[in-house]
N, CA, C, O and the ligand as a Tripos MOL2 file, in Angstrom:
@<TRIPOS>MOLECULE
protein
  281   279    71     0     0
PROTEIN
NO_CHARGES

@<TRIPOS>ATOM
      1 N           0.8390   -1.2300    0.0140 N.3       1 MET1
      2 CA         -0.0130   -0.0030    0.0150 C.3       1 MET1
      3 C           0.8640    1.2210   -0.0030 C.2       1 MET1
      4 O           1.8640    1.2570    0.7120 O.2       1 MET1
      5 N           0.5280    2.2460   -0.8060 N.am      2 SER2
      6 CA          1.3200    3.4280   -0.8910 C.3       2 SER2
      7 C           1.1670    4.2520    0.3560 C.2       2 SER2
      8 O           0.2690    4.0360    1.1700 O.2       2 SER2
      9 N           2.0870    5.2260    0.4880 N.am      3 HIS3
     10 CA          2.0260    6.0940    1.7020 C.3       3 HIS3
     11 C           0.7920    6.9440    1.7260 C.2       3 HIS3
     12 O           0.2270    7.2250    2.7830 O.2       3 HIS3
     13 N           0.3600    7.3700    0.4990 N.am      4 ILE4
     14 CA         -0.8540    8.2830    0.4440 C.3       4 ILE4
     15 C          -2.0810    7.5160    0.8980 C.2       4 ILE4
     16 O          -2.8690    7.9800    1.7220 O.2       4 ILE4
     17 N          -2.2180    6.3000    0.3200 N.am      5 LYS5
     18 CA         -3.4100    5.5260    0.7800 C.3       5 LYS5
     19 C          -3.3750    5.2270    2.2750 C.2       5 LYS5
     20 O          -4.4000    5.2310    2.9570 O.2       5 LYS5
     21 N          -2.1630    4.9670    2.7610 N.am      6 GLU6
     22 CA         -2.0270    4.6820    4.2080 C.3       6 GLU6
     23 C          -2.4730    5.8860    5.0250 C.2       6 GLU6
     24 O          -3.1470    5.7260    6.0430 O.2       6 GLU6
     25 N          -2.0930    7.1300    4.5780 N.am      7 ASN7
     26 CA         -2.3780    8.3600    5.2770 C.3       7 ASN7
     27 C          -3.9030    8.5940    5.2630 C.2       7 ASN7
     28 O          -4.4910    8.9950    6.2670 O.2       7 ASN7
     29 N          -4.5350    8.3260    4.0790 N.am      8 ILE8
     30 CA         -6.0050    8.5210    4.0200 C.3       8 ILE8
     31 C          -6.7120    7.5430    4.9260 C.2       8 ILE8
     32 O          -7.6670    7.9040    5.6140 O.2       8 ILE8
     33 N          -6.2580    6.3230    4.9330 N.am      9 LYS9
     34 CA         -6.8440    5.2740    5.8080 C.3       9 LYS9
     35 C          -6.7390    5.7250    7.2840 C.2       9 LYS9
     36 O          -7.6940    5.6110    8.0520 O.2       9 LYS9
     37 N          -5.5960    6.2190    7.6400 N.am     10 THR10
     38 CA         -5.3640    6.7020    9.0390 C.3      10 THR10
     39 C          -6.2900    7.7920    9.3770 C.2      10 THR10
     40 O          -6.8870    7.8030   10.4540 O.2      10 THR10
     41 N          -6.4370    8.7810    8.4140 N.am     11 ALA11
     42 CA         -7.2720    9.9640    8.6990 C.3      11 ALA11
     43 C          -8.7470    9.5120    8.8070 C.2      11 ALA11
     44 O          -9.4790   10.0120    9.6620 O.2      11 ALA11
     45 N          -9.1750    8.5930    7.9690 N.am     12 VAL12
     46 CA        -10.5810    8.1120    8.0490 C.3      12 VAL12
     47 C         -10.8320    7.3920    9.3800 C.2      12 VAL12
     48 O         -11.8650    7.5860   10.0200 O.2      12 VAL12
     49 N          -9.8690    6.5620    9.7800 N.am     13 LEU13
     50 CA        -10.0210    5.8050   11.0270 C.3      13 LEU13
     51 C         -10.0460    6.7850   12.2190 C.2      13 LEU13
     52 O         -10.7990    6.5840   13.1710 O.2      13 LEU13
     53 N          -9.2580    7.7970   12.1620 N.am     14 GLU14
     54 CA         -9.2490    8.8100   13.2740 C.3      14 GLU14
     55 C         -10.5860    9.5150   13.3560 C.2      14 GLU14
     56 O         -11.1270    9.7320   14.4400 O.2      14 GLU14
     57 N         -11.1270    9.8820   12.1570 N.am     15 ARG15
     58 CA        -12.4400   10.5270   12.0980 C.3      15 ARG15
     59 C         -13.5600    9.6400   12.6760 C.2      15 ARG15
     60 O         -14.4200   10.0770   13.4410 O.2      15 ARG15
     61 N         -13.4890    8.3820   12.2600 N.am     16 LEU16
     62 CA        -14.5090    7.4420   12.7290 C.3      16 LEU16
     63 C         -14.4240    7.2630   14.2070 C.2      16 LEU16
     64 O         -15.4530    7.1190   14.8680 O.2      16 LEU16
     65 N         -13.1710    7.2660   14.7860 N.am     17 GLU17
     66 CA        -13.0480    7.1380   16.1910 C.3      17 GLU17
     67 C         -13.6020    8.4010   16.9230 C.2      17 GLU17
     68 O         -14.1840    8.3080   18.0040 O.2      17 GLU17
     69 N         -13.4020    9.5390   16.3070 N.am     18 GLN18
     70 CA        -13.9930   10.7690   16.8720 C.3      18 GLN18
     71 C         -15.4940   10.6820   16.9540 C.2      18 GLN18
     72 O         -16.1230   11.0410   17.9490 O.2      18 GLN18
     73 N         -16.0490   10.1820   15.8420 N.am     19 ILE19
     74 CA        -17.5340   10.0770   15.7770 C.3      19 ILE19
     75 C         -18.0320    9.0240   16.7750 C.2      19 ILE19
     76 O         -19.0450    9.2400   17.4390 O.2      19 ILE19
     77 N         -17.3410    7.9030   16.8860 N.am     20 ARG20
     78 CA        -17.6630    6.9140   17.8380 C.3      20 ARG20
     79 C         -17.6830    7.4210   19.2890 C.2      20 ARG20
     80 O         -18.5980    7.1820   20.0780 O.2      20 ARG20
     81 N         -16.5340    8.1760   19.5780 N.am     21 THR21
     82 CA        -16.4300    8.7620   20.8900 C.3      21 THR21
     83 C         -17.5690    9.7200   21.1940 C.2      21 THR21
     84 O         -18.1340    9.7380   22.2870 O.2      21 THR21
     85 N         -17.8850   10.5290   20.1590 N.am     22 PHE22
     86 CA        -19.0130   11.4850   20.3270 C.3      22 PHE22
     87 C         -20.3330   10.7430   20.6040 C.2      22 PHE22
     88 O         -21.0740   11.0880   21.5250 O.2      22 PHE22
     89 N         -20.6000    9.7380   19.8000 N.am     23 LEU23
     90 CA        -21.8560    9.0080   19.9730 C.3      23 LEU23
     91 C         -21.9030    8.3040   21.3340 C.2      23 LEU23
     92 O         -22.9440    8.2950   21.9910 O.2      23 LEU23
     93 N         -20.8330    7.7440   21.7380 N.am     24 ARG24
     94 CA        -20.7370    7.1440   23.1320 C.3      24 ARG24
     95 C         -21.0520    8.1540   24.1730 C.2      24 ARG24
     96 O         -21.7480    7.8330   25.1360 O.2      24 ARG24
     97 N         -20.5660    9.3960   24.0320 N.am     25 SER25
     98 CA        -20.7470   10.4220   25.0320 C.3      25 SER25
     99 C         -22.1950   10.8010   25.0970 C.2      25 SER25
    100 O         -22.6730   11.2250   26.1500 O.2      25 SER25
    101 N         -22.9370   10.6590   23.9660 N.am     26 ILE26
    102 CA        -24.3280   11.0470   23.8980 C.3      26 ILE26
    103 C         -25.1680    9.9990   24.5750 C.2      26 ILE26
    104 O         -25.8960   10.3320   25.5100 O.2      26 ILE26
    105 N         -25.1130    8.7840   24.1720 N.am     27 ASN27
    106 CA        -26.1270    7.7820   24.6270 C.3      27 ASN27
    107 C         -25.5540    6.4230   24.9770 C.2      27 ASN27
    108 O         -26.2960    5.4550   25.1400 O.2      27 ASN27
    109 N         -24.2610    6.3490   25.0910 N.am     28 GLN28
    110 CA        -23.7110    5.0520   25.4350 C.3      28 GLN28
    111 C         -22.6770    5.2810   26.5850 C.2      28 GLN28
    112 O         -22.0730    6.3490   26.6800 O.2      28 GLN28
    113 N         -22.4980    4.2640   27.4380 N.am     29 CYS29
    114 CA        -21.5480    4.3600   28.4720 C.3      29 CYS29
    115 C         -20.1500    4.4570   27.8690 C.2      29 CYS29
    116 O         -19.8240    3.7030   26.9520 O.2      29 CYS29
    117 N         -19.3480    5.3390   28.3500 N.am     30 ALA30
    118 CA        -17.9920    5.4860   27.7970 C.3      30 ALA30
    119 C         -17.0580    4.3340   28.2580 C.2      30 ALA30
    120 O         -16.0180    4.0550   27.6610 O.2      30 ALA30
    121 N         -17.5090    3.6820   29.3720 N.am     31 LEU31
    122 CA        -16.6730    2.6330   29.8640 C.3      31 LEU31
    123 C         -16.9570    1.3080   29.2250 C.2      31 LEU31
    124 O         -16.0100    0.6100   28.8620 O.2      31 LEU31
    125 N         -18.1660    0.9230   29.0650 N.am     32 CYS32
    126 CA        -18.4700   -0.3880   28.5560 C.3      32 CYS32
    127 C         -19.3130   -0.3510   27.2840 C.2      32 CYS32
    128 O         -19.5970   -1.4050   26.7150 O.2      32 CYS32
    129 N         -19.7210    0.8350   26.8180 N.am     33 ALA33
    130 CA        -20.4190    1.0440   25.5120 C.3      33 ALA33
    131 C         -21.8680    0.4900   25.5720 C.2      33 ALA33
    132 O         -22.5190    0.3360   24.5390 O.2      33 ALA33
    133 N         -22.3420    0.2040   26.7560 N.am     34 GLU34
    134 CA        -23.7510   -0.1880   26.8870 C.3      34 GLU34
    135 C         -24.6720    1.0510   26.6890 C.2      34 GLU34
    136 O         -24.2780    2.1590   27.0530 O.2      34 GLU34
    137 N         -25.8010    0.8900   26.1610 N.am     35 PRO35
    138 CA        -26.7540    2.0120   26.0670 C.3      35 PRO35
    139 C         -27.1400    2.5460   27.4160 C.2      35 PRO35
    140 O         -27.4210    1.7780   28.3360 O.2      35 PRO35
    141 N         -27.1580    3.8030   27.5420 N.am     36 LEU36
    142 CA        -27.4380    4.4460   28.8320 C.3      36 LEU36
    143 C         -28.9480    4.4920   29.1110 C.2      36 LEU36
    144 O         -29.7370    4.6500   28.1790 O.2      36 LEU36
    145 N         -29.3410    4.3610   30.3220 N.am     37 THR37
    146 CA        -30.6940    4.5910   30.7230 C.3      37 THR37
    147 C         -30.8370    6.0900   31.1330 C.2      37 THR37
    148 O         -30.1800    6.5620   32.0610 O.2      37 THR37
    149 N         -31.6960    6.7910   30.4210 N.am     38 LEU38
    150 CA        -31.8870    8.1910   30.7640 C.3      38 LEU38
    151 C         -33.0350    8.3210   31.7580 C.2      38 LEU38
    152 O         -34.1220    7.7880   31.5320 O.2      38 LEU38
    153 N         -32.7970    9.0200   32.8420 N.am     39 ILE39
    154 CA        -33.8200    9.2350   33.8750 C.3      39 ILE39
    155 C         -34.0750   10.7380   33.9390 C.2      39 ILE39
    156 O         -33.1340   11.5140   34.1030 O.2      39 ILE39
    157 N         -35.3360   11.1620   33.8110 N.am     40 HIS40
    158 CA        -35.6410   12.5790   33.8930 C.3      40 HIS40
    159 C         -36.5480   12.7510   35.1710 C.2      40 HIS40
    160 O         -37.5940   12.1200   35.3230 O.2      40 HIS40
    161 N         -36.0690   13.6260   36.0370 N.am     41 GLU41
    162 CA        -36.9380   13.9860   37.1320 C.3      41 GLU41
    163 C         -37.2760   15.4530   37.0730 C.2      41 GLU41
    164 O         -36.4180   16.3110   36.8660 O.2      41 GLU41
    165 N         -38.5300   15.7100   37.2580 N.am     42 ILE42
    166 CA        -38.9640   17.0960   37.1160 C.3      42 ILE42
    167 C         -39.2330   17.6220   38.5420 C.2      42 ILE42
    168 O         -39.9740   17.0330   39.3300 O.2      42 ILE42
    169 N         -38.5950   18.7460   38.8130 N.am     43 ASP43
    170 CA        -38.8140   19.4100   40.1220 C.3      43 ASP43
    171 C         -39.8390   20.4990   39.9020 C.2      43 ASP43
    172 O         -39.5580   21.4800   39.2130 O.2      43 ASP43
    173 N         -41.0210   20.3480   40.4720 N.am     44 GLY44
    174 CA        -42.1460   21.2290   40.2820 C.3      44 GLY44
    175 C         -41.9450   22.6320   40.8350 C.2      44 GLY44
    176 O         -42.4870   23.6150   40.3300 O.2      44 GLY44
    177 N         -41.1450   22.6830   41.8900 N.am     45 GLU45
    178 CA        -40.9460   23.9630   42.5500 C.3      45 GLU45
    179 C         -39.9600   24.8710   41.7500 C.2      45 GLU45
    180 O         -40.2150   26.0640   41.5860 O.2      45 GLU45
    181 N         -38.8790   24.3140   41.2750 N.am     46 THR46
    182 CA        -37.8640   25.0770   40.5120 C.3      46 THR46
    183 C         -38.0390   25.0190   39.0230 C.2      46 THR46
    184 O         -37.3510   25.7050   38.2670 O.2      46 THR46
    185 N         -39.0000   24.1640   38.5980 N.am     47 SER47
    186 CA        -39.2100   23.9590   37.1510 C.3      47 SER47
    187 C         -37.9500   23.4620   36.3970 C.2      47 SER47
    188 O         -37.7350   23.7750   35.2260 O.2      47 SER47
    189 N         -37.1480   22.6900   37.1090 N.am     48 LEU48
    190 CA        -35.9820   22.1440   36.4960 C.3      48 LEU48
    191 C         -36.1650   20.6710   36.1550 C.2      48 LEU48
    192 O         -36.7540   19.9240   36.9360 O.2      48 LEU48
    193 N         -35.6900   20.2670   35.0540 N.am     49 VAL49
    194 CA        -35.6760   18.8390   34.6880 C.3      49 VAL49
    195 C         -34.2400   18.3480   34.9460 C.2      49 VAL49
    196 O         -33.2790   18.8580   34.3710 O.2      49 VAL49
    197 N         -34.1300   17.3780   35.7970 N.am     50 LYS50
    198 CA        -32.8460   16.8090   36.0920 C.3      50 LYS50
    199 C         -32.6870   15.5810   35.2610 C.2      50 LYS50
    200 O         -33.4850   14.6490   35.3600 O.2      50 LYS50
    201 N         -31.6450   15.5610   34.4200 N.am     51 GLU51
    202 CA        -31.3650   14.4530   33.5580 C.3      51 GLU51
    203 C         -30.1910   13.6840   34.1020 C.2      51 GLU51
    204 O         -29.1000   14.2190   34.3010 O.2      51 GLU51
    205 N         -30.4490   12.3800   34.3420 N.am     52 THR52
    206 CA        -29.3880   11.4600   34.7950 C.3      52 THR52
    207 C         -29.2590   10.3620   33.8150 C.2      52 THR52
    208 O         -30.2530    9.7660   33.3990 O.2      52 THR52
    209 N         -27.9850   10.0660   33.4150 N.am     53 ALA53
    210 CA        -27.7710    8.9380   32.5570 C.3      53 ALA53
    211 C         -27.0920    7.8530   33.3980 C.2      53 ALA53
    212 O         -26.1000    8.0780   34.0910 O.2      53 ALA53
    213 N         -27.6930    6.6600   33.2910 N.am     54 TYR54
    214 CA        -27.2610    5.5780   34.1730 C.3      54 TYR54
    215 C         -26.8790    4.3140   33.3830 C.2      54 TYR54
    216 O         -27.5890    3.8650   32.4830 O.2      54 TYR54
    217 N         -25.7620    3.7890   33.7570 N.am     55 CYS55
    218 CA        -25.3140    2.5530   33.1700 C.3      55 CYS55
    219 C         -25.5520    1.3850   34.1290 C.2      55 CYS55
    220 O         -24.9630    1.3240   35.2080 O.2      55 CYS55
    221 N         -26.4500    0.4340   33.7070 N.am     56 SER56
    222 CA        -26.7620   -0.6620   34.5230 C.3      56 SER56
    223 C         -25.6900   -1.7090   34.6010 C.2      56 SER56
    224 O         -25.6540   -2.5260   35.5210 O.2      56 SER56
    225 N         -24.7930   -1.6730   33.5970 N.am     57 GLN57
    226 CA        -23.6590   -2.6150   33.6290 C.3      57 GLN57
    227 C         -22.6280   -2.2410   34.6120 C.2      57 GLN57
    228 O         -22.1430   -3.0670   35.3850 O.2      57 GLN57
    229 N         -22.2800   -0.9540   34.5850 N.am     58 CYS58
    230 CA        -21.2220   -0.4490   35.5000 C.3      58 CYS58
    231 C         -21.7920   -0.0120   36.8780 C.2      58 CYS58
    232 O         -21.0410    0.2760   37.8090 O.2      58 CYS58
    233 N         -23.1410    0.0270   36.9750 N.am     59 ASN59
    234 CA        -23.8290    0.4650   38.1430 C.3      59 ASN59
    235 C         -23.3640    1.9300   38.4680 C.2      59 ASN59
    236 O         -23.0090    2.2480   39.6030 O.2      59 ASN59
    237 N         -23.3840    2.7660   37.4550 N.am     60 LEU60
    238 CA        -22.7300    4.0560   37.5180 C.3      60 LEU60
    239 C         -23.6710    5.1540   36.9510 C.2      60 LEU60
    240 O         -24.3360    4.9610   35.9330 O.2      60 LEU60
    241 N         -23.6960    6.2640   37.6240 N.am     61 THR61
    242 CA        -24.3290    7.4310   37.0610 C.3      61 THR61
    243 C         -23.3460    8.2040   36.1920 C.2      61 THR61
    244 O         -22.3590    8.7470   36.6870 O.2      61 THR61
    245 N         -23.6160    8.2450   34.9400 N.am     62 VAL62
    246 CA        -22.6090    8.7870   34.0020 C.3      62 VAL62
    247 C         -22.6260   10.2700   33.9030 C.2      62 VAL62
    248 O         -21.5740   10.9090   33.8640 O.2      62 VAL62
    249 N         -23.8210   10.8410   33.8610 N.am     63 ARG63
    250 CA        -23.8550   12.3150   33.8130 C.3      63 ARG63
    251 C         -25.2150   12.8440   34.3720 C.2      63 ARG63
    252 O         -26.2570   12.1900   34.3180 O.2      63 ARG63
    253 N         -25.1100   14.0110   34.8790 N.am     64 GLU64
    254 CA        -26.2730   14.6800   35.3720 C.3      64 GLU64
    255 C         -26.3260   16.0690   34.7480 C.2      64 GLU64
    256 O         -25.3080   16.7470   34.6060 O.2      64 GLU64
    257 N         -27.4880   16.4580   34.3970 N.am     65 LYS65
    258 CA        -27.7200   17.7250   33.7090 C.3      65 LYS65
    259 C         -29.0270   18.2960   34.1460 C.2      65 LYS65
    260 O         -30.0140   17.5710   34.2750 O.2      65 LYS65
    261 N         -29.0570   19.5680   34.3740 N.am     66 ASP66
    262 CA        -30.3010   20.2760   34.7040 C.3      66 ASP66
    263 C         -30.7670   21.0770   33.4940 C.2      66 ASP66
    264 O         -30.0180   21.8330   32.8760 O.2      66 ASP66
    265 N         -32.0640   20.8660   33.1870 N.am     67 HIS67
    266 CA        -32.6730   21.6160   32.0980 C.3      67 HIS67
    267 C         -33.7620   22.5360   32.7280 C.2      67 HIS67
    268 O         -34.5730   22.0780   33.5340 O.2      67 HIS67
    269 N         -33.7640   23.7650   32.3680 N.am     68 SER68
    270 CA        -34.8830   24.6130   32.8140 C.3      68 SER68
    271 C         -36.0390   24.4470   31.8720 C.2      68 SER68
    272 O         -35.8630   24.3000   30.6620 O.2      68 SER68
    273 N         -37.2280   24.4700   32.4380 N.am     69 LEU69
    274 CA        -38.4310   24.3800   31.6090 C.3      69 LEU69
    275 C         -38.7910   25.7560   30.9660 C.2      69 LEU69
    276 O         -39.6020   25.8620   30.0460 O.2      69 LEU69
    277 N         -38.1360   26.7740   31.5150 N.am     70 HIS70
    278 CA        -38.4820   28.1120   30.9650 C.3      70 HIS70
    279 C         -37.4820   28.5820   29.9000 C.2      70 HIS70
    280 O         -37.6330   29.6730   29.3500 O.2      70 HIS70
    281 ZN        -21.0200    1.0750   31.5440 Zn       71 ZN71
@<TRIPOS>BOND
     1     1     2 1
     2     2     3 1
     3     3     4 2
     4     3     5 am
     5     5     6 1
     6     6     7 1
     7     7     8 2
     8     7     9 am
     9     9    10 1
    10    10    11 1
    11    11    12 2
    12    11    13 am
    13    13    14 1
    14    14    15 1
    15    15    16 2
    16    15    17 am
    17    17    18 1
    18    18    19 1
    19    19    20 2
    20    19    21 am
    21    21    22 1
    22    22    23 1
    23    23    24 2
    24    23    25 am
    25    25    26 1
    26    26    27 1
    27    27    28 2
    28    27    29 am
    29    29    30 1
    30    30    31 1
    31    31    32 2
    32    31    33 am
    33    33    34 1
    34    34    35 1
    35    35    36 2
    36    35    37 am
    37    37    38 1
    38    38    39 1
    39    39    40 2
    40    39    41 am
    41    41    42 1
    42    42    43 1
    43    43    44 2
    44    43    45 am
    45    45    46 1
    46    46    47 1
    47    47    48 2
    48    47    49 am
    49    49    50 1
    50    50    51 1
    51    51    52 2
    52    51    53 am
    53    53    54 1
    54    54    55 1
    55    55    56 2
    56    55    57 am
    57    57    58 1
    58    58    59 1
    59    59    60 2
    60    59    61 am
    61    61    62 1
    62    62    63 1
    63    63    64 2
    64    63    65 am
    65    65    66 1
    66    66    67 1
    67    67    68 2
    68    67    69 am
    69    69    70 1
    70    70    71 1
    71    71    72 2
    72    71    73 am
    73    73    74 1
    74    74    75 1
    75    75    76 2
    76    75    77 am
    77    77    78 1
    78    78    79 1
    79    79    80 2
    80    79    81 am
    81    81    82 1
    82    82    83 1
    83    83    84 2
    84    83    85 am
    85    85    86 1
    86    86    87 1
    87    87    88 2
    88    87    89 am
    89    89    90 1
    90    90    91 1
    91    91    92 2
    92    91    93 am
    93    93    94 1
    94    94    95 1
    95    95    96 2
    96    95    97 am
    97    97    98 1
    98    98    99 1
    99    99   100 2
   100    99   101 am
   101   101   102 1
   102   102   103 1
   103   103   104 2
   104   103   105 am
   105   105   106 1
   106   106   107 1
   107   107   108 2
   108   107   109 am
   109   109   110 1
   110   110   111 1
   111   111   112 2
   112   111   113 am
   113   113   114 1
   114   114   115 1
   115   115   116 2
   116   115   117 am
   117   117   118 1
   118   118   119 1
   119   119   120 2
   120   119   121 am
   121   121   122 1
   122   122   123 1
   123   123   124 2
   124   123   125 am
   125   125   126 1
   126   126   127 1
   127   127   128 2
   128   127   129 am
   129   129   130 1
   130   130   131 1
   131   131   132 2
   132   131   133 am
   133   133   134 1
   134   134   135 1
   135   135   136 2
   136   135   137 am
   137   137   138 1
   138   138   139 1
   139   139   140 2
   140   139   141 am
   141   141   142 1
   142   142   143 1
   143   143   144 2
   144   143   145 am
   145   145   146 1
   146   146   147 1
   147   147   148 2
   148   147   149 am
   149   149   150 1
   150   150   151 1
   151   151   152 2
   152   151   153 am
   153   153   154 1
   154   154   155 1
   155   155   156 2
   156   155   157 am
   157   157   158 1
   158   158   159 1
   159   159   160 2
   160   159   161 am
   161   161   162 1
   162   162   163 1
   163   163   164 2
   164   163   165 am
   165   165   166 1
   166   166   167 1
   167   167   168 2
   168   167   169 am
   169   169   170 1
   170   170   171 1
   171   171   172 2
   172   171   173 am
   173   173   174 1
   174   174   175 1
   175   175   176 2
   176   175   177 am
   177   177   178 1
   178   178   179 1
   179   179   180 2
   180   179   181 am
   181   181   182 1
   182   182   183 1
   183   183   184 2
   184   183   185 am
   185   185   186 1
   186   186   187 1
   187   187   188 2
   188   187   189 am
   189   189   190 1
   190   190   191 1
   191   191   192 2
   192   191   193 am
   193   193   194 1
   194   194   195 1
   195   195   196 2
   196   195   197 am
   197   197   198 1
   198   198   199 1
   199   199   200 2
   200   199   201 am
   201   201   202 1
   202   202   203 1
   203   203   204 2
   204   203   205 am
   205   205   206 1
   206   206   207 1
   207   207   208 2
   208   207   209 am
   209   209   210 1
   210   210   211 1
   211   211   212 2
   212   211   213 am
   213   213   214 1
   214   214   215 1
   215   215   216 2
   216   215   217 am
   217   217   218 1
   218   218   219 1
   219   219   220 2
   220   219   221 am
   221   221   222 1
   222   222   223 1
   223   223   224 2
   224   223   225 am
   225   225   226 1
   226   226   227 1
   227   227   228 2
   228   227   229 am
   229   229   230 1
   230   230   231 1
   231   231   232 2
   232   231   233 am
   233   233   234 1
   234   234   235 1
   235   235   236 2
   236   235   237 am
   237   237   238 1
   238   238   239 1
   239   239   240 2
   240   239   241 am
   241   241   242 1
   242   242   243 1
   243   243   244 2
   244   243   245 am
   245   245   246 1
   246   246   247 1
   247   247   248 2
   248   247   249 am
   249   249   250 1
   250   250   251 1
   251   251   252 2
   252   251   253 am
   253   253   254 1
   254   254   255 1
   255   255   256 2
   256   255   257 am
   257   257   258 1
   258   258   259 1
   259   259   260 2
   260   259   261 am
   261   261   262 1
   262   262   263 1
   263   263   264 2
   264   263   265 am
   265   265   266 1
   266   266   267 1
   267   267   268 2
   268   267   269 am
   269   269   270 1
   270   270   271 1
   271   271   272 2
   272   271   273 am
   273   273   274 1
   274   274   275 1
   275   275   276 2
   276   275   277 am
   277   277   278 1
   278   278   279 1
   279   279   280 2
@<TRIPOS>SUBSTRUCTURE
     1 MET1         2 RESIDUE 1 A MET
     2 SER2         6 RESIDUE 1 A SER
     3 HIS3        10 RESIDUE 1 A HIS
     4 ILE4        14 RESIDUE 1 A ILE
     5 LYS5        18 RESIDUE 1 A LYS
     6 GLU6        22 RESIDUE 1 A GLU
     7 ASN7        26 RESIDUE 1 A ASN
     8 ILE8        30 RESIDUE 1 A ILE
     9 LYS9        34 RESIDUE 1 A LYS
    10 THR10       38 RESIDUE 1 A THR
    11 ALA11       42 RESIDUE 1 A ALA
    12 VAL12       46 RESIDUE 1 A VAL
    13 LEU13       50 RESIDUE 1 A LEU
    14 GLU14       54 RESIDUE 1 A GLU
    15 ARG15       58 RESIDUE 1 A ARG
    16 LEU16       62 RESIDUE 1 A LEU
    17 GLU17       66 RESIDUE 1 A GLU
    18 GLN18       70 RESIDUE 1 A GLN
    19 ILE19       74 RESIDUE 1 A ILE
    20 ARG20       78 RESIDUE 1 A ARG
    21 THR21       82 RESIDUE 1 A THR
    22 PHE22       86 RESIDUE 1 A PHE
    23 LEU23       90 RESIDUE 1 A LEU
    24 ARG24       94 RESIDUE 1 A ARG
    25 SER25       98 RESIDUE 1 A SER
    26 ILE26      102 RESIDUE 1 A ILE
    27 ASN27      106 RESIDUE 1 A ASN
    28 GLN28      110 RESIDUE 1 A GLN
    29 CYS29      114 RESIDUE 1 A CYS
    30 ALA30      118 RESIDUE 1 A ALA
    31 LEU31      122 RESIDUE 1 A LEU
    32 CYS32      126 RESIDUE 1 A CYS
    33 ALA33      130 RESIDUE 1 A ALA
    34 GLU34      134 RESIDUE 1 A GLU
    35 PRO35      138 RESIDUE 1 A PRO
    36 LEU36      142 RESIDUE 1 A LEU
    37 THR37      146 RESIDUE 1 A THR
    38 LEU38      150 RESIDUE 1 A LEU
    39 ILE39      154 RESIDUE 1 A ILE
    40 HIS40      158 RESIDUE 1 A HIS
    41 GLU41      162 RESIDUE 1 A GLU
    42 ILE42      166 RESIDUE 1 A ILE
    43 ASP43      170 RESIDUE 1 A ASP
    44 GLY44      174 RESIDUE 1 A GLY
    45 GLU45      178 RESIDUE 1 A GLU
    46 THR46      182 RESIDUE 1 A THR
    47 SER47      186 RESIDUE 1 A SER
    48 LEU48      190 RESIDUE 1 A LEU
    49 VAL49      194 RESIDUE 1 A VAL
    50 LYS50      198 RESIDUE 1 A LYS
    51 GLU51      202 RESIDUE 1 A GLU
    52 THR52      206 RESIDUE 1 A THR
    53 ALA53      210 RESIDUE 1 A ALA
    54 TYR54      214 RESIDUE 1 A TYR
    55 CYS55      218 RESIDUE 1 A CYS
    56 SER56      222 RESIDUE 1 A SER
    57 GLN57      226 RESIDUE 1 A GLN
    58 CYS58      230 RESIDUE 1 A CYS
    59 ASN59      234 RESIDUE 1 A ASN
    60 LEU60      238 RESIDUE 1 A LEU
    61 THR61      242 RESIDUE 1 A THR
    62 VAL62      246 RESIDUE 1 A VAL
    63 ARG63      250 RESIDUE 1 A ARG
    64 GLU64      254 RESIDUE 1 A GLU
    65 LYS65      258 RESIDUE 1 A LYS
    66 ASP66      262 RESIDUE 1 A ASP
    67 HIS67      266 RESIDUE 1 A HIS
    68 SER68      270 RESIDUE 1 A SER
    69 LEU69      274 RESIDUE 1 A LEU
    70 HIS70      278 RESIDUE 1 A HIS
    71 ZN71       281 GROUP 0 **** ****
């Protein structure tokens, strides 16, 4: 294989890895790649939605985020 083809292949693989990492960070556990369970709790007093992503495999809360309803 020529050097140019090798370079393109490397660039494509790096891009794919970036996309995979991004997708994992969105809805898959970064540790085991299991789909995350999203839990939304709504606080009626503060009108905030608390988003928790949970991995049942790792028994781990992966991220927590607050969304305002306003
Ligand atoms: Zn996990």
